[in-house]
Steps between C-alpha positions, in 0.01 A plus 500: 500500500228700684434854417592744768221724622542875404597710792218726637554862429695686776299745692775750459524512125431839348562864582425640848475877551665609817247693711698555822840443645607551869828679416392723214181700404297484184678798344833317523353160396375647178793740425611361165195295428219320693664267745447129436613138553462273203531114521528254213609140445862617475514721811396863489592856538391807698532881491424766759659844553850485343529120569475241238588125536482162337383225733590132518190354668427177676138390599469370853257528799468718813259392767362228262410764238654553152791749500772611278858590608767657284846641476538807278766691322456843334573863580408780739547848351727344234727328770507124504270346773389161606295333764216251570126502562197306557123532444160326566152553352242623747157530333564705189828666643867403496665560840869459552844641575787611291857532641810684367825322581666716753232761498126577516203266523128559453166327535277546195149441382414466127180446306470279191497671164404366157740484198428870418589616845136571586339342800351162412119485523352227734 
């Protein structure tokens, strides 16, 4: 039986610090802690403002480029919330949209962070 090749690492894996959102300002994004999206091999999570969610992710493509799409479940100001989202990597930034079922949506831009939460040196 032939050995299968290991999967190349996903360009999304790791923690991405949210630097801007179209629907909310930086003060709100960082209200409880520094806003972020974090992806791993099992899915991921995010936190901004008073919103925290667990993501079920699927790698895909958009316009021929790697992309990640997800559904999420979590809370918004301690009320149950859910929705969906997507993101692509452009240069050293993550660009995407997050949607709340029956509610708001926002574009976002995030920058890659290292394991300590500090920006990765290049």
